[in-house]
N, C-alpha and C positions, 0 to 999 in steps of 0.2 A: 640388670641388661643396661647394657650402654645403647641408644638409638642412634645409630649415626646416619648420616645423608642416605648413603647406600641403601640404608635398610627403610629407609622413610621411600625412597623412590623405588625400591621393589613396590613397596605395599602400595601406592600410587599406582605402580605399572601393572599389577596383577589386580586391582579394581578395574582399570579399564579394560584390562584383556577381555575381564569376566564379562563386562556388558560398557562397550564402551558407547554404543549407539544412545543408549539410555539418557547419558550426560547430556548428549547432545539434545534430545528432544525434553530432557528437563529444563534446557537451556531455554529452547523455544517457548516452552511453557511462563516460563519466567518474563519473558520479553513480552508474550502478549497479555499476561498478568499485569505489567506495570504500566499498561495502556487501555485497562478495562474503565470504563465511563465509572460505574459504582465506585471506582476507588480516586480517578484523576480528576472528576469533574467538582463535585461537591465543593471545595475547597474555594473556585473560584464562580460561585453564583455571587449577582450583584445585588447589590439591596432592594426590598421592595419600595416598587416605585409609587408617587402619589396614585396614578391611574390605573390601568388595566396592565396587566402583564399577559404579552401573547408569546408562545414558543414556537417557532416554527422552525425547519430545516432540511436538512436531506445529506444522505449517505449512509453506508453500513453499519454506523455504528448509530446512528440517526434513533432508530427504538430505544437500545439500552440508555443513550443519554435521553433521552425523552422520559423514561424509567427512573435515570438517576434523580433528574429535576423535581420529578414529583415524589420522589421519596423525601427529598431534603429541602423545598420550598415551604415557607409560611405564607399563606394568604390565596388567595384566589389566581386562579392559571387557568386559561384558554391555551388551544393552537392545536397545528399538524405538522407532521414531518412526515416524510416519506423516507423507506428503506427499500433494500432490494428483497425480493423474495425469498422466504425463509429467514427472515432477519428480524420480523417485529418482535415486538416485548408488549406485553398488555399494562395498558395504561389507562386512568381514570377519565382523567380531564384535556389528555394530548391523545387526539386522534394520531394511528401510526397507520399509514397508507404503505402498502410493499405494492412495488413495479420491479422492471425489468433490469439489467447490468449486463454487460456493458454496453449493450444495444438498447436505445431508447424504445419507452411503449407507451400507449396512449393511456394508461393509469399513471405513470410518470408525466405526462403531460398534463391531466386532468390536476394533481395533485398539485403541478407547479402555478397552473390558474388560481385554482384556491388560495394557495398560499400568498400570490401577489395581490389577491382581490383583500385578503384579508390585514393585510398591512396598511392598507391606503384606508385616510380619513382620520390616522390618529392625532395625537396632542403631542405637545414637550412633556405631559407629566406620564407618558405612556412609554410603556419598555416593552420593546423586540427582543427576545433572547432567539439568538440564532445558534442552532446546533449545526455544524457542520464537519462532516468527515470525507475521507476519500469515496468515490464513487458517485458523489453528489453531482457530477459534471452529466452521467446518464442518467440519472434517477428526477434530477430536476432541470428535464426538459421541455423548455417552452420556445420554441422557434418562432424569431422575429416575423414581423409582419411582411410577406411575401414569401416565406419558408415554410415548406410543408414537414411533418414529421415523418417523411417518407425519403426527403431530402436529406433530412440529419440522421437517419438510421444509414441510409445509406455512405455518408461521407464517412460517420463513424466506422462502420463496418472495414471502411477501407484504410484508415487512419491505423486500425487496430491490427492489421497486417503491412502494413508500410514497413514497419521499424522505426516510424517515429516518436521522437521522447514524448513523457507525460507534458511537458512545458510544451512542446511545439502542438500536441494534439487539443490541448486547453485554449491554447491562444483561437487556433481555429472557432472551439466550441463557444468560448465566449463571443467572441462577434458574431453568431451564427443564432444569438439568443438575446430573449425580449427580458431576463431574469438574472444574468450571470453578470460578471464583469461592474457591479458595484449595482447595478440598475435594483435589486432587491431593496436595498439599503436606502437609493435613491425615492423609492413608493413608500417608505415608511417614514422619511423626514415629515414633521420636525421631530418625532419620536425620537428616544434614545435607542441604541441599538449596540446590545452586547452580543458578540459573536464568539461563542467558543469551540475552539479547533483542533481536532485530532489530524495531525499531519500524515499525509499519507505520501509526500513528495520530496525527492533529493533537494535539501537546502532549507525545505519548512518555509518557503513562500507562499504567503497567506492568500496572494495572487492565483496562484496555481491550484491551491487544494479547493476543489468542486467547482473550480475556475470563476472562483471569489465573488460570488454574489453581494457580498457587504464590503468589496475592497477597492480601491483606486487598481486601474489599470494600466500599466505604461506600456505596451505593445499598442499596434495599431493594425488597422485593416491591410495596409500593404504588408504588414508582417503574414496575416494570416493568409494572402493570396500567397506570398513567398515558399508559404510551406507548405501549399498544396501543389503549388508547381514544381518544388522540390522533391517530392513523392509520386510523381508523376500521378495524382489524383484529379481525376475527372469531374467536373462539378456541370450540373447543368445552366443554362443562361441566366437564369432567373438568383442564383445563388450568386453568379460572379458579377452580375450587376449590385445586387445588394450589399456586395462586399465593398463593391467600387462607389459606394455612397457614404454620404454624411450620417444618414442614420445607424449605420451600423457600427458607428463608433462606440465606444465604451466609454465609460466615468474615469476620468482621469487625475492625476496626484492634485490635490488642492481646489478639488471640487467642492463648494459651500455644504451641496447636499449630504457630504460625510463627515462633517462636521461633528455630527454627534455621534460616530460609530467609533467603537473599541473593540478591536480584533485582539484574542487573548487566547497563546497556543496553549493547551491542556496537557497533550501528550504530543511527544516525539519521537522519531527515530532512534534517536539519539540514548534516550530514557532509557528506551526497550534493551539497547544495546549494553549499557550500564549494568541493567540489571540480570542479563545473562551472563556478563563478565563475571559477576558476583558468584553467581551457582559455580562458574571455574575455580575461581579464586577458593572458594571454601571446598571444594574437591581437592585442594592440593595443585590444579593446572594452574598453568599462567596465562591469561587471558592478553592478548591481545587485540585492541579493535583497528581493523586497518581504515574505514571511513564508514560513515551513517549515508553517504549521498554517490554510491558509485550508480556510474550510467553505462551505456554502451551494449552491445548485442552479447546476448547470454552468452554464447559459446565462446566469444573473445575474451569477456569477463573470464570465463573459465581456464580458459588460457594462463592467465595471470594469475589468478590463485592458485591453481598447480604449481604452478613455476616458485612462487612463495612458499608453498609448503614441501616440496620437495628441497628447498634453501635451506627451512628449519631442520628437517630431517637430515639431513647430509653437513651441516656445517653450524647448527646453533642457532643461525640467523633469518630474521631480526628476531626471534625468540628462541632459547634452547627446549626442547623436549622433557618434559610435557607440556604442552600448550596447545592453545586451541587459537586458531586465529578468525576473529567476528568479522561480520560485515554487513552493512544493509544497504537501502538504496532502489533503485528499479530498473532494470535492465530491460531491452527491448527484443523482440523475435522478430527477424524479416521471414515470413512463411512463404515456404516453396515448394515441400510436402504435403502430404493429405493426412497426415499422422494426428495424433491428438495431443495435449500438453501445453502446460504455459509458459512460463518463462524459466521458474526455478526446477522445473523436470527438466527443461532444455539443457539449465546451467548444471544440472547434476550431471545428465548423463555425458555432456560435452567435458565435464572435467572426469569423470570414472574412465573415458577413452583417453584422456593429457594422462594420467595418472599412469595407465597401464597395469593396474594392479600392485601398485607401489605397496608394499607392505608398512602397517602401522601408521595410515591415513585414512579418515573414518569421516563423513561429512554428513550433514544437513543442510537443506534448504529449503525455505517454504514461505508462503504469505502468512502475514499474521492478522490477514482478515479469514482463512481458514478455506480458500477458495484460491487457486492456483490457476490463474486466466478464468477459464469459464467451466474448470473439469471440477468433480467433487471432492479431490483431496488437497490439503494444504499443502505438501509437499511431498519428499521421498530421501530416502538415506541410503547411502552406500557406503562399503567398507571395502578391504581390499580384495575379497573373492566376489565383489559384484561381476566382473566381468568373464570369470570363468565361472559362476554360476550359469551366466545367459549362455556363455557359448556350450555348455553343458546341453542346454536346454531348445538348442539349436539358432539361438537370438544373437545375431548380429547387431552390437551396437553401434559402430558408425554406419551402416544401414539403417537402423532406427534414429540415429540423430540427422541422417540426410534427408530421412523423410520428416523430420519435426516432430515423433514420436514417443516423445521422454515420458508422458503418460501409459503407453502401451508397455514400453518397456519395465517399467518400475512396477505396474501391475501385474505383468507377467513374473517377475520375481518377487511378489508378496512385500515388495519392500514401498508399498504409497505410505503416506502418513495422511490420515483421513480425522481431523478434527471435527468437522461442523462449522457452521459458523459462530465465528470467536464474539461477534457484535463490536470488534472495534477493527480498526486497521492503520497501521503505522510503518506500512511497505514492507519489503522484502525482508527476509532474516535469513544469512548463512552463516556456519559455523564449521569449521574443519581442523578436526582434532588430530594433532600429531604427537603419536604415543613415542617414538623414537625407536632406534634399536634395542635390542635386548640391553639387559644391566652388563653381562658380561662381557659384550662389545664395546659398550660406551664408557664402562669405567675402568 
């Protein structure tokens, strides 16, 4: 039998019809797998130092990163890292402490104090191996003198609800911290500092990842104050006075205390998007990576994605079906309702509303750390029947969206994707599969 393009098209479409959502889930798994510390960290380990080797770090992947170091390090090793509750890993030589995220707690504060003390008094023969991943801003919580943990908790909560970008939030966090904005590395001088980073921020700016404890900070206290004003976040006088003082300033580019620091990116959102694209390619579906650093209100980003998906379905632009649109980044949600749900659930619910049950379009959105916002799901899935199934159950998608209740919507449909902690974090992952019209209509 001669295998024609039409026959191939039918085989691909039949496979997608039978289980299109499994393809999207497989792509997400590939994106996560590309950023697992056990895979991406070992090739970047520095040489063994003449002196001590001390491991410190913070983030949702910190426990898994510490385990990867232990498994591949030759020689003496000691240290402490802090990760989110439920994200710990069993280590023998590196202590793993769990703390709260996204709002800091006393456990994170105490761990940060110990980490800062651990790197002081070292020599040029010593090595500080710093393991940094997303979530470190809240987990490595050491308020500056005159700032209380309660102050930082209140400001953190307000920023999370404000719609501020991750760069804006971390600008404020850096300037209220005694350990971020390069201050951890400064405390370790003259020891050599090597920071291995897993990026969870748009643009992979090392200054923004975990608020840059080993990175020079080009932003200023004036910018931090402007961000608080922009989002109408009220702060007590002690915080405002501190931000108006020279003590609040972070280390700037060119600071000699950072001369011995190497910041190395070991996993990025782009790497994960490319791994997911390869899964689609092997399935005979054209992958199109839109961007790895998309920001903005989740529901606004959803409108743009919906328009691109419709264009592909109707006109074969920017890609001819069967295709899948892939994107990453970190959207925001300005919380106005009382519902549950992270930014990925908000994005998907807005996408479903915008697509209005459009045939032949399926989508997944999830956080690669396995936690969408503060919920127990990584993300969720939608198909052409999502709105119809909701309506049959007496659920209004528009009302749920207005109440910021994406979690409630997808929970009711049984369409949440629950992975548990993935022990890595390279930001959000979105994939929209466009199967296209029926073969008889398209050919």
